[in-house]
C-alpha positions in Angstrom: -76.2 24.6 -24.5 -73.2 22.7 -25.9 -71.7 22.2 -22.5 -74.9 20.8 -21.1 -75.2 18.6 -24.1 -71.7 17.2 -23.4 -72.6 16.5 -19.8 -75.8 14.8 -20.7 -74.1 12.7 -23.4 -71.5 11.2 -21.1 -73.6 10.7 -18.0 -74.4 7.0 -18.3 -72.1 4.0 -18.6 -74.1 1.7 -20.8 -74.6 3.0 -24.3 -75.6 -0.2 -26.0 -79.2 0.0 -24.6 -79.8 3.5 -25.9 -82.5 4.0 -28.5 -81.4 3.9 -32.0 -81.5 7.3 -33.6 -83.0 5.8 -36.7 -86.0 4.8 -34.6 -86.5 8.3 -33.2 -89.6 10.1 -34.5 -89.2 12.7 -37.2 -90.0 15.8 -35.2 -89.5 19.4 -36.1 -88.7 22.3 -33.9 -92.4 22.6 -32.7 -92.5 18.9 -31.9 -89.6 19.1 -29.3 -91.9 20.3 -26.4 -94.6 17.6 -26.9 -94.6 14.5 -24.9 -92.2 11.8 -26.1 -93.7 8.4 -26.1 -91.3 5.6 -25.2 -91.5 2.1 -26.4 -92.1 -0.5 -23.7 -89.6 -3.1 -23.1 -91.4 -6.2 -22.3 -88.5 -8.5 -22.3 -86.7 -6.5 -19.6 -89.8 -6.4 -17.3 -90.3 -10.1 -17.8 -86.7 -10.8 -16.9 -86.8 -8.6 -13.8 -90.0 -10.2 -12.5 -88.6 -13.6 -13.1 -85.6 -12.8 -11.1 -87.7 -11.5 -8.2 -90.0 -14.5 -8.1 -89.2 -17.6 -6.2 -88.5 -20.6 -8.3 -90.5 -22.8 -5.8 -93.8 -21.1 -6.6 -95.3 -17.9 -7.8 -96.0 -15.0 -5.6 -92.9 -15.6 -3.3 -90.0 -13.2 -3.1 -86.4 -14.3 -2.4 -84.6 -11.0 -2.4 -84.6 -8.6 0.5 -86.0 -5.0 0.4 -82.6 -3.4 0.2 -81.9 -5.2 -3.0 -85.2 -4.1 -4.4 -84.4 -0.5 -3.7 -81.1 -0.8 -5.3 -82.7 -2.3 -8.3 -85.2 0.5 -8.5 -82.5 3.1 -8.1 -80.6 1.5 -11.0 -83.6 1.5 -13.1 -84.2 5.1 -12.4 -80.7 6.0 -13.3 -81.0 4.0 -16.4 -84.2 5.8 -17.4 -82.5 9.2 -16.7 -79.6 8.3 -18.9 -81.9 7.2 -21.7 -83.8 10.5 -21.4 -80.5 12.4 -21.6 -79.6 10.5 -24.7 -82.9 11.2 -26.3 -82.5 14.9 -25.6 -79.1 14.9 -27.1 -80.4 13.2 -30.2 -83.2 15.7 -30.5 -80.8 18.6 -30.2 -78.5 17.1 -32.8 -81.4 16.6 -35.1 -82.4 20.2 -34.5 -78.9 21.5 -35.2 -78.7 19.4 -38.4 -82.0 20.6 -39.6 -80.9 24.2 -39.0 -77.7 23.6 -40.9 -79.6 21.9 -43.8 -82.0 24.9 -43.9 -79.1 27.3 -44.0 -77.4 25.3 -46.7 -80.6 25.3 -48.8 -80.9 29.1 -48.4 -77.2 29.7 -49.3 -77.1 27.4 -52.3 -79.3 27.2 -55.3 -80.2 23.8 -56.8 -80.6 25.3 -60.3 -77.2 26.9 -60.2 -75.7 23.6 -59.1 -77.5 21.8 -61.9 -76.2 24.4 -64.4 -72.7 24.0 -63.0 -73.1 20.3 -63.2 -74.2 20.5 -66.9 -71.2 22.8 -67.6 -68.8 20.4 -66.0 -70.5 17.5 -68.0 -70.1 19.5 -71.3 -66.5 20.3 -70.4 -65.9 16.7 -69.9 -67.4 15.8 -73.2 -65.3 18.5 -74.9 -62.2 17.2 -73.3 -63.0 13.7 -74.5 -63.7 15.0 -78.0 -60.4 16.9 -78.1 -58.6 13.9 -76.8 -60.0 11.8 -79.6 -59.0 14.5 -82.1 -55.5 14.8 -80.7 -55.2 11.1 -81.1 -56.4 11.3 -84.7 -54.1 14.3 -85.4 -51.2 12.4 -83.8 -51.8 9.5 -86.2 -52.2 12.0 -89.2 -49.0 13.9 -88.2 -47.1 10.6 -87.9 -48.3 9.4 -91.2 -47.5 12.8 -92.8 -44.0 12.8 -91.3 -43.4 9.3 -92.5 -44.6 10.2 -96.0 -42.4 13.3 -96.0 -39.4 11.4 -94.9 -39.9 8.7 -97.5 -41.1 10.8 -100.5 -40.4 14.4 -99.5 -37.4 14.8 -101.8 -39.5 13.7 -104.8 -42.6 15.7 -103.9 -40.6 18.9 -103.4 -39.5 18.7 -107.1 -43.1 19.2 -108.2 -43.6 22.3 -106.1 -44.6 25.3 -108.2 -42.5 28.3 -107.7 -42.6 31.6 -109.6 -39.8 32.1 -112.1 -37.1 34.5 -111.2 -36.1 36.8 -113.9 -32.4 37.1 -113.3 -30.4 39.4 -115.5 -26.9 38.1 -116.1 -24.3 40.9 -115.9 -22.7 41.6 -119.2 -19.0 41.6 -119.5 -17.3 44.7 -120.8 -15.7 44.5 -124.2 -12.2 43.1 -124.1 -9.9 42.1 -126.9 -8.5 39.2 -124.8 -11.9 38.0 -123.9 -13.2 38.2 -127.5 -10.2 36.2 -128.8 -10.5 33.6 -126.1 -14.2 33.1 -126.9 -13.5 32.7 -130.5 -10.8 30.1 -129.7 -13.3 28.3 -127.4 -15.9 28.3 -130.2 -13.3 26.8 -132.6 -12.3 24.1 -130.1 -16.0 23.3 -129.3 -16.9 23.0 -133.0 -13.9 20.9 -133.9 -15.5 17.5 -133.2 -18.6 18.5 -135.3 -16.4 19.7 -138.1 -14.4 16.5 -138.1 -17.5 14.4 -138.1 -18.8 16.4 -141.0 -15.5 16.0 -142.9 -15.6 12.2 -142.3 -19.1 12.0 -143.7 -18.1 14.1 -146.7 -15.1 11.9 -147.3 -17.2 8.8 -147.2 -19.8 10.2 -149.7 -17.0 11.5 -151.9 -15.2 8.2 -152.0 -11.9 9.8 -151.1 -10.8 6.4 -149.8 -12.4 3.8 -152.1 -11.9 0.8 -149.9 -13.3 2.6 -146.8 -16.3 3.9 -148.6 -17.0 0.6 -150.3 -16.7 -1.2 -147.0 -19.1 1.3 -145.3 -21.5 1.1 -148.2 -21.7 -2.7 -148.1 -22.2 -2.8 -144.3 -24.8 -0.1 -144.4 -26.9 -1.6 -147.2 -26.7 -5.1 -145.6 -27.9 -3.6 -142.3 -30.7 -1.7 -144.1 -31.8 -4.8 -146.0 -32.2 -6.8 -142.9 -33.7 -4.0 -140.8 -30.7 -3.4 -138.6 -30.0 0.2 -139.6 -31.0 1.7 -136.2 -29.2 -1.0 -134.1 -26.1 -0.3 -136.3 -26.2 3.4 -135.5 -26.7 2.7 -131.8 -23.7 0.3 -131.9 -21.6 2.9 -133.6 -22.5 5.5 -130.9 -21.6 3.0 -128.2 -18.3 2.3 -130.0 -17.5 6.0 -130.2 -18.2 6.5 -126.5 -16.0 3.5 -125.7 -13.1 4.9 -127.8 -13.6 8.3 -126.1 -13.4 6.6 -122.7 -10.1 4.9 -123.7 -8.8 8.2 -125.0 -9.7 10.0 -121.7 -7.8 7.2 -119.8 -4.6 8.0 -121.7 -4.8 5.7 -124.8 -3.6 7.1 -128.0 -6.3 6.2 -130.6 -6.4 8.3 -133.8 -8.5 7.2 -136.7 -10.0 9.4 -139.3 -11.1 8.9 -142.9 -9.8 12.3 -143.8 -6.0 12.6 -143.5 -4.9 14.8 -140.6 -4.0 18.4 -141.5 -1.6 20.1 -139.2 -3.0 23.5 -138.2 -0.6 26.4 -138.2 0.8 27.2 -134.7 -0.1 30.7 -133.7 2.8 32.7 -132.4 2.7 33.8 -128.8 0.7 37.0 -128.5 1.9 38.3 -125.1 4.1 41.2 -126.2 2.0 42.9 -128.9 2.0 46.5 -129.9 -1.1 48.6 -130.0 -1.5 48.3 -133.7 -1.1 44.5 -133.5 -3.7 44.3 -130.8 -6.1 46.4 -132.8 -5.4 44.2 -135.8 -6.1 41.1 -133.7 -9.4 42.6 -132.6 -10.4 43.4 -136.2 -9.5 39.9 -137.4 -11.6 38.3 -134.6 -14.5 40.7 -135.3 -14.3 39.8 -139.0 -14.5 36.1 -138.2 -17.4 36.6 -135.9 -19.1 38.8 -138.4 -18.8 36.1 -141.1 -19.9 33.3 -138.8 -22.9 35.2 -137.6 -23.7 36.1 -141.2 -23.7 32.4 -142.3 -25.9 31.5 -139.3 -28.3 34.3 -140.1 -28.5 33.1 -143.7 -29.4 29.6 -142.7 -32.0 30.7 -140.2 -33.6 33.2 -142.6 -33.8 30.6 -145.4 -35.6 28.2 -143.1 -38.0 30.9 -142.0 -38.7 32.0 -145.6 -39.2 28.4 -146.6 -42.0 27.9 -144.0 -43.5 31.4 -144.4 -44.4 31.0 -148.2 -42.0 33.8 -149.1 -41.1 31.8 -152.2 -44.4 30.1 -153.0 -43.0 27.7 -155.7 -40.5 26.2 -153.3 -42.8 26.0 -150.4 -45.4 24.4 -152.5 -43.0 21.5 -153.2 -42.5 21.1 -149.5 -46.2 21.2 -148.9 -46.9 18.5 -151.5 -44.1 16.4 -150.2 -45.5 16.5 -146.6 -48.9 15.4 -147.9 -47.4 12.5 -149.8 -45.4 11.5 -146.7 -48.5 11.6 -144.5 -50.5 9.4 -147.0 -47.6 6.9 -147.2 -47.2 6.8 -143.5 -51.0 5.9 -143.2 -51.0 3.3 -145.9 -47.6 1.7 -145.9 -46.5 -0.4 -142.9 -43.8 1.1 -140.8 -41.4 -1.8 -141.3 -41.6 -1.5 -145.1 -41.4 2.3 -144.9 -38.3 2.1 -142.7 -36.8 -0.4 -145.1 -37.5 1.9 -148.1 -36.1 5.0 -146.3 -33.0 3.2 -145.2 -32.2 2.0 -148.8 -32.9 5.4 -150.3 -30.7 7.1 -147.7 -27.8 4.7 -148.4 -28.1 5.1 -152.2 -28.5 8.9 -151.9 -25.5 9.3 -149.6 -23.0 7.0 -151.2 -24.0 7.1 -154.9 -26.2 10.0 -155.9 -24.4 12.7 -153.9 -21.1 11.4 -155.3 -22.5 11.8 -158.9 -23.8 15.3 -158.1 -20.5 16.5 -156.6 -18.6 15.1 -159.6 -21.0 16.7 -162.1 -22.0 20.2 -161.1 -24.2 20.7 -164.1 -26.1 17.5 -163.3 -26.5 18.7 -159.7 -27.9 22.1 -160.8 -30.6 20.4 -162.9 -31.7 17.4 -160.9 -30.6 17.8 -157.2 -33.9 19.1 -155.8 -32.7 19.8 -152.2 -29.8 21.7 -153.5 -31.9 23.7 -156.0 -34.5 24.5 -153.2 -31.8 25.6 -150.8 -29.9 27.8 -153.2 -33.1 29.3 -154.5 -34.3 30.3 -151.1 -33.8 34.0 -150.5 -32.5 35.7 -147.4 -34.0 38.9 -145.9 -31.3 41.2 -147.5 -32.0 39.6 -150.9 -35.7 40.1 -150.4 -35.1 43.7 -149.4 -33.1 44.3 -152.6 -35.7 42.6 -154.7 -38.4 44.7 -153.1 -36.5 47.9 -153.9 -36.0 46.8 -157.4 -39.7 46.0 -157.8 -40.6 49.4 -156.5 -38.2 51.0 -158.9 -39.6 49.1 -161.8 -43.2 50.2 -160.9 -42.3 53.9 -161.6 -44.5 55.0 -164.6 -42.3 55.3 -167.7 -42.9 57.1 -170.9 -41.1 57.3 -174.2 -39.7 60.7 -173.3 -38.2 59.3 -170.1 -35.5 57.5 -172.0 -32.9 59.5 -174.0 -33.1 56.8 -176.6 -35.9 55.0 -178.5 -36.8 51.4 -178.0 -35.1 49.1 -180.4 -37.0 46.6 -182.4 -37.6 43.3 -180.6 -36.9 44.7 -177.1 -39.8 45.1 -174.8 -40.4 48.0 -172.4 -39.8 45.8 -169.4 -36.2 44.9 -170.6 -35.5 48.5 -171.5 -36.8 49.5 -168.0 -34.4 47.0 -166.4 -31.4 48.6 -168.2 -32.6 52.1 -167.2 -32.9 51.1 -163.6 -29.3 49.8 -163.5 -27.8 53.1 -164.5 -26.5 56.2 -162.6 -26.6 58.8 -165.3 -28.4 57.2 -168.1 -28.7 53.8 -169.7 -26.1 51.4 -168.2 -24.8 50.2 -171.6 -24.5 53.7 -172.9 -22.6 55.0 -169.9 -20.0 52.4 -170.3 -20.3 51.9 -174.1 -21.3 48.3 -173.8 -23.8 46.0 -175.6 -27.4 46.2 -174.6 -27.5 42.9 -172.7 -24.9 43.9 -170.2 -26.4 44.6 -166.8 -25.0 44.6 -163.2 -25.4 41.4 -161.2 -28.1 41.2 -158.6 -25.6 41.5 -155.8 -24.4 44.9 -157.0 -27.5 46.5 -158.6 -26.8 49.7 -156.7 -23.0 49.3 -157.0 -20.3 49.6 -154.3 -19.0 53.1 -153.4 -15.2 53.2 -153.6 -12.3 55.2 -155.0 -10.1 54.2 -157.9 -6.4 54.6 -157.4 -4.5 54.5 -160.7 -0.8 54.5 -159.8 0.2 54.8 -163.4 -1.0 58.4 -163.5 0.8 61.3 -162.0 -1.9 63.9 -162.1 -3.8 64.1 -158.8 -7.1 64.3 -160.6 -6.3 61.2 -162.5 -4.5 59.4 -159.7 -7.6 59.0 -157.4 -11.2 59.2 -158.4 -14.4 58.6 -156.4 -17.2 56.6 -157.9 -19.2 53.4 -158.0 -18.0 49.9 -159.0 -20.3 47.4 -160.9 -19.7 43.9 -162.0 -21.5 42.3 -164.9 -21.3 38.9 -166.5 -18.3 40.0 -168.7 -17.0 43.3 -167.4 -15.9 45.2 -164.3 -17.2 48.8 -164.6 -16.2 51.8 -162.6 -18.4 54.9 -162.9 -16.7 58.2 -161.8 -18.9 60.6 -159.9 -17.2 63.6 -161.4 -17.9 62.7 -165.1 -20.8 64.1 -167.0 -23.7 61.9 -167.9 -22.9 61.6 -171.6 -19.1 61.4 -171.1 -17.2 58.2 -170.5 -13.7 59.5 -170.5 -13.1 59.0 -166.8 -15.1 55.8 -166.5 -13.2 52.5 -166.4 -14.2 49.3 -168.0 -12.2 46.1 -167.5 -12.9 42.7 -169.1 -13.0 39.9 -166.6 -11.0 37.6 -168.9 -8.2 40.2 -169.1 -7.6 40.2 -165.3 -4.4 38.5 -164.5 -4.5 38.9 -160.7 -7.1 39.9 -158.1 -6.3 40.2 -154.4 -7.4 42.0 -151.3 -5.3 45.0 -150.7 -4.4 47.2 -147.8 -3.7 50.8 -149.0 -1.7 51.9 -145.9 0.2 49.2 -144.1 0.5 51.3 -141.0 -3.2 51.3 -140.4 -4.7 48.4 -138.4 -6.9 45.8 -140.0 -6.7 43.8 -143.3 -7.5 46.8 -145.4 -10.6 48.0 -147.4 -9.3 47.7 -151.0 -9.1 45.3 -153.9 -6.1 45.1 -156.2 -6.7 44.1 -159.9 -3.9 43.6 -162.3 -4.4 43.7 -166.1 -1.9 43.6 -169.1 -2.7 47.2 -170.0 -1.5 48.6 -166.7 2.0 48.6 -165.2 0.8 48.7 -161.7 -2.4 47.1 -160.4 -5.5 49.2 -160.1 -6.7 49.6 -156.6 -10.3 50.1 -155.6 -10.1 51.4 -152.1 -12.2 52.7 -149.3 -14.8 50.0 -149.8 -17.1 49.4 -146.9 -18.3 46.1 -148.3 -14.9 45.0 -149.5 -15.3 41.3 -148.7 -18.7 41.1 -150.4 -17.4 42.8 -153.5 -14.3 40.6 -153.7 -16.3 37.4 -153.4 -18.7 38.6 -156.2 -15.9 39.7 -158.5 -13.8 36.6 -157.9 -16.7 34.2 -158.4 -17.8 35.9 -161.6 -14.1 36.0 -162.8 -13.6 32.3 -162.1 -16.9 31.4 -163.8 -16.0 33.4 -166.9 -12.5 32.0 -167.1 -13.9 28.5 -166.7 -16.4 29.0 -169.5 -13.8 30.5 -171.8 -11.4 27.7 -171.1 -14.1 25.1 -171.8 -15.1 26.7 -175.2 -11.5 27.5 -176.3 -9.0 25.2 -174.6 -6.1 26.9 -176.5 -6.9 30.2 -174.8 
């Protein structure tokens, strides 16, 4: 069929006179066998008849019969070509309709619509994502710019969990302990020097310097320049420190310089010397920590109402300060505080230091501070209170109550005894009692080097100190016997020193040496655990007693 179609398609020469396929009738497969009506061509027939007619008149022919036959033959061929083209067009239409029908059967319009909708939705999603990517790009650019500009500052405010790191503890070392104490001493030296200078100013050690400082300070406080003056002094101190660090030699101090003893090199030390060095350092650390603990405990007890009378003064003072701060202008209050501080520092403190009795009566801060108890003192007072709460009867005492003496006073004397009333054990007057620091006494051993007998040479017992006497109670004596007890008047002591019984042993010793006119060799109270505490108490009471005796009887 295709070969025939090609032959029919290229049979004729003129294709411009074919029928237009658009003008062909819409026929189906059943319409192909019906008669095909052709449109007449009136223009062509009119042209041919005009050519055949004679121009001289109608009805005359100018062409011969052979020409007419040729014309008819050409027309016939032309009609055949036209018929072939129409058949080809009909066949092509038939083939196209078949292909269209097959395509309609093979494909589904609904599926195509669904696919089209899917593609449309994909396109919308891609457009939406593209817009989001553009927004995210702008946001990421802005975030990167902010981080590069302010990231270092924002990172400081980032919350992080605290890491509990445990620092490794160094092992105990004599060299390290000594070095730390030296470092502490060097670090505290500027603070100590500053404190000494202030003390020298308030004590008027240099009259001209203190007067000059007093005039300048009072003038600044009067005009309201106290704070600028202190700031200027701080700037001046930093400037001097800068010059000193650059190599300048600037030394100025109100207190005259005291040359510290140069310690000998401690490279080649024996074992005993090293042990002695460790003990000295440990003793210094113990005393330093003790002083710091006393300060902290006093501050704690002040705010915890341990001593209500003292804390009540602080409480009332704070209320007065609050009311004054609300009513009085700050400028006037600063002026008043500045003037009071200058007068207190330069004049009142100087008077109190010069007159200790006046200070003990009227210096309120000093009285409050010295009256504040520490925790060990509270513990001792608590034990004394519990002991005083023991029920007592007349048969409890081996003696009757004297006239004019209350049961409470007699109870106090009974508490301060080991084997009876304190004044009876040592044959003293009834008003002699141990001091508060040694209510329970200090355990020690008495070494009397004037005696040759072993039982008399060394005796164990307890040492007490009263206002007028130093009493040693032997643990081997009977309760009613005082032969082996020792009583020494404080005013009879000619020398008191810390003593080391055996020089070969390391440390500074655990004894106290006391010399009196009645003994050839000083008495030694050794094996005392609290030797330093006992020495301070005895020496303080001894100095106080000697001072009072000298004041009442200058000739003595």
